[in-house]
N, C-alpha and C positions, 0 to 999 in steps of 0.2 A: 643809714645808720646800721651796719651788720654787731653783733652781738659777739664775743667770743670770752671762751673758757680755758683755764687752764687747769688741767688733771692730770692727778699724780699717780703714775699704775706701776725699773726695771734692774738693778743686779740684785743677785739673791744673798739675802742673808738670814742666819737665824733666827728663828721667831719663839719669846718670850710667852707659855702656851697662854698665860692671861693676857695678851694680848690679841688671841686668836680672833675674839670675836668686841669687840669694842662700843661702848652705847655712850652717848651723849642726850642731853636734853631736844634734841631732834629727833630721838627715836619716834612719839606717838605721831608726827607730821608726816617721817619717812614711812610708816609702815600704813598707815592710809593708803597715800601715795602708791607703795607697792601692790596693796589691796584691790586700787581701782585699776594698774597695769597689769595686774595678774586676771581678774574680770575680763577686760577688754583687748589685750592680747594673749588669751592664755594658750594656744599652742604654739607661742614663741616663745614665753614666759618658763613654761615648765614643760618636759619632755622625758620620754625611755625609749632608746634603742629596742626597736623588733627584730634581730635579727632572724633570717630563713629557721636556723636550730637555734632552740631555744636555751640562750644562758643563764643559768642558775646565780652568775657572778655577781650578775647587774641587782637584780634585788637585795641580796644579800649584803653588797655595797652600801647602798640605800640604805636599808633597816640599821645598817653597822653605824650610816651618818646621821640618819634621825636617833636614833638611841641614845648617842654621845649626847647629840645636843639640848633633847628634850629632857631627858632622864639623868645625866651629868653636868654637863659644861654648865648654862644656863643655871637651875638652881642654884649651885653650887657659888661659881663665879659673881652672882647677880642675886642674891639671897632677894633684896628688898625688892624687885620686880617679878621674879619669880619662884615658886613652888610648886613643892609636891607634894599632895594628896592623897591618901588611903581612905577605900571606900571599908563599909563590912564583908565584902567578898577580898578584903585583901591587895583588892584593884589597885598603879598607883596613876593619877592621874596630874598630868603637868597644869598647873593655873598659870595664867599671863595676868598678872597683876595692874599693869597698866591699864590693859583693853580689856580684861575682861573672858579673852578665850581662855575652853579649855579642850585639852586634847588629851588622847593617850600616850605615854612614854615611850610604847616602843610600836612595832610595825605588826599589828595584830594580825591573823590566820587570813582575814577577808577583807583586809584594807587592801587596795591596789597599790601598787607603785607608785603611781605618780602623785598619789593623796598625800604619800609621806612631804614630796617634793612640794605640793600646795602649800603643806602646812608649814614647812620649813622657810619659803617665801614670803610667808606673813607672817611670820616671826623674829626673823633676823634680817635684820638690814647688809645683808651681807649677799656675796653670789658663789654657787655651788657646782661647780661643774667637774663629776665623777669619772675618770679616764682609767681605764683597765686593759693590761697589754693583750695585746692580739697575741690567741694561743696557737695561730698559725705560724708565728713568728720566728724564725730560728735562733738561736744565741742566748744571751744573756741579757738583751740591750734589745727585746723587742720590741716594736712599736705600740704605742699606744694609742688607744680610741678613746673615742669622746662617748659614753652609753648611755648618762643621763645629766639633768643640769639644773636649775634652779637660777635663772638670772633673769631679773625684773629691770635692770640698767645697764643693755650690752651696752659697748660705746663702736658704732660704728657698722655693727654688722647682725645679720639675724642669726641666732644661735639656732636657730632649730635647721637651716643649710648646715649647720657642721655636726649634726649628730653623725655616728657611724663613721667619722671620718678620722683617719690617723693624726697624729700630730704635724707629719709635714703636710697632706693634704690641708687641714684647716688652715697653715699657714703659708700656704699653696701662695698668693698674692704678694706677700711680705718680700721685699727684694734683700736678693741673699741669706735668704732663712736656708735654702736647701744646699746653699754652698757653704756657709759657715756655721751653723748652728746645728742644721738636724743631727747629725749624728752625738751632739753634746748632750742634745735635750733629751735625747732616747737616751741615751746613757744614765742620766743626771734621776730621770724617772726609774730607770731599772735600778737604781744605787740608795734610794732613797731610805731609811731604816724606819720600822713602827716606833712610833712615839717620840718620832723628830718633825718639828716645825720649822718652816721656812715662808719666808717673804720677800715677794720682789717691791723693787721698789722703783720708781721711772717716771717722766714727767711727759705731758702731750697739750699740744694746744686744740682747741675744738671748736668751729662758731655755730655747733650745735649746743643750744640752752638745756632742751630737755631732758631729761636724766634716760630716758627710753629713746633710745638712739637705734633702733635695732635698722630701720630703713634709712639714714642719712648720709649725708655726704660727709663724716669723718673721714674716710681715706679715700684714694684717689682709685676709678677704675683703670685696670691695663690699659682700657681701649678709649681713656678721657684725653681730650686732648687741652692741656692745660692754657693754651694760646685761645680756645673757645671759653673761656669762663670766666667769667665777671673777674677780676682780680680787685681785692679791695685797697684800696688807696689810703695813704696817710690821712689822718683825722674822721679817719670814716667811722671807727668803733666805738660803740659803747661799752663802755668799762668800768667793771663793777670786782675787784681785785685789789687784793691789800699784796701784793707782792710787791708793788714800785714803794708801797710807803715801808714796808719792809726792811728794804733798801737792797734787793735782792733781783731790781731790775736789769742791770748792767751783765749780774752774773746769766741769769736767763738768756738775753737777748744774744751774748755768749755763745749759750749752747743752742740756740737753734739756728745761729750761722755756722756754728761747728755741721749740723748734720752734713751740709752740702760738702764738708770738706775729712767724713769719716771716710772708712774702712768700707760705706756701700752709702753714698750720694745718691743714687737713687733714695733712699727712703726719705728724703728732703719733699722730693715730688711726692710720694708716696701718700706722707702725713700732712699735704697739699700746701705746702710750705709756697708754694707757689703763688698760691689765691693768698692769703695773711700774712707770709712771712715779713714783707717790707712794711706794711702797718705796724704789725707788732711790738717789731723791733724797734720801728723808730719812736712808737710811742715809752717804749719801756727806759729807751735812751734818752730821754726829752727829759 
């Protein structure tokens, strides 16, 4: 039997700031898992780019993110879980009331940039990727480059291999990206306003059940031959999903089949639909 998981990841919508970081009853367990993954796969989970010419923007960006999350957002949005504590020297400390961890509220002078990312990774159950415009790029829509990140649950890619790459190169394996999305993505990033929050909503199916899937087979390799891979037969899925019980099975099955009929049909094979597509759609329709 093969496990399959439905993941939601794409249309861009405005986001209420109060929904930027969400919490629920699984927080403690998820943070424990993130700590374990951070310890086991540290160099994949967190990294800071080290360009030949030192770029002070990278540390500044990480510092801004860290201070916002630890010093403002979490203790304000979730005061029963996180609080700020000032000592006799008037220095403020962030306290996690769930785990008992205590951290500084800002990136201090002697704290390595990557330490801030390590702390974020084991405090918030979210992934953070910091992209900055390529200063060598001309025009108002200069390409953005991945300069730092904290990602415990990558879905089918090793984030470390993306570090220092432009958006176009990061998405190089994605069918149709260069022809249909690249220019609009660069332009979108260049036009984002300070203080505006946006989100992407999408869906996907993966046969990987571990949340840490940096080395898995979520996406097809450009050189892979689907004819040589083991196609999952109908009835050979280990199903643990509610979507069918919620009455959305037919809708998802139609969406899966629609991948082959969209403006980039190759996306179906890229998402390994050749392997799991028939088995999943037949289950959803049954």
